[in-house]
N, C-alpha and C positions, 0 to 999 in steps of 0.2 A: 490423586486425581490430576489428570492433565488439563491444563487451562487452555482455553481457546483464545485466539487473538481478539475475537470480538468482546472478550471479557476484560481486556486490558484497560487500565485506568489512566495511563499517562504515556507520553512520548519522550524519547531521549534524542536530543539534538546536540550537535557540535559543528564546528567548522567543516569537518570532513564530509558528513552526510549532507549538510546544507549545500556545499559546493558541488557535490556529485549530482544532486537533484537539480541544482541551478543549471548545470551543463545540459540538462534535458528540458530546460524551461519550465521546471516545476518548483513551486514555492511551498514553504511550510503551510501557508494558508490553503493551497490546493490539497495538500495531504489531509489537513484537518477537515476540509469540506467533504472529501471523499469518505472519510471515516464517519462523519456526522450524518451522511446521507445513506447509511446502511449498505455498505459494500458487500460484495461476494468475496468470500475467503477461500483460497485454493492452496493446497500444499504445494510448495515449490519443489518439484521433483529433482531439479538440478542441484539444489542446496549449495550453490557456490558461495553465496554470502548471506542469504536470508532463508528462512524456513517456510515463509508464507508469501503469497501474492494477494494483495488487496486490489480488487477491481471495482471501480465505481465511477461516479460522475461528480464533478465540481458543481457548484450552484449555477455556473454558467453553461453547463452541459458538456464540458470537456470530459471525455472518457479516458481514464488513466489506469495504468497498472503500476502498482507500487510494491516493490519487494521489501519485506520487513523481516526482522528478527524478533521473536517473542522471547523475552526474559521472564519466564513464568514465576521465578522466585521473587521478582520485584513487581510483577504484573505490569510490565513496561514494554512498549513496542519501539523498535529503532528502525526508521526507514533507511534502506541501504541504497536503492536506486529506483528509477521509475522511467516510464515512457508513455507516450500516447498509445492507448490500447490498439493492438493490431486488428486487422480485419477478422482474423480467425478468433481472437479473443472477444471481439464485439459480437460476432455471430454466436459464439458458444455461451457467453456469460451475460449478454445484455438482451433482454426481451425485445423483440420487434426490431432488432438492428439489422 
């Protein structure tokens, strides 16, 4: 059975992915908040580095898109990169945006 990213139980962090997210002004806390706030999961059709995009909001209302890799054997997500959601992403995935 294929696991879904929403079923993951943990996150994998290291200096590399923390620095990449920091370049986009995204913190680990931002990632956790988006995850806790019930994001929308979209397959990453480009598959450059991650296989899913997590789209959602931080507690402060910042709308983010986070590219993640799902390691289903360990039930772990690894954030790869992220950005403030584009206008197209906001209109497609956020109600009333």
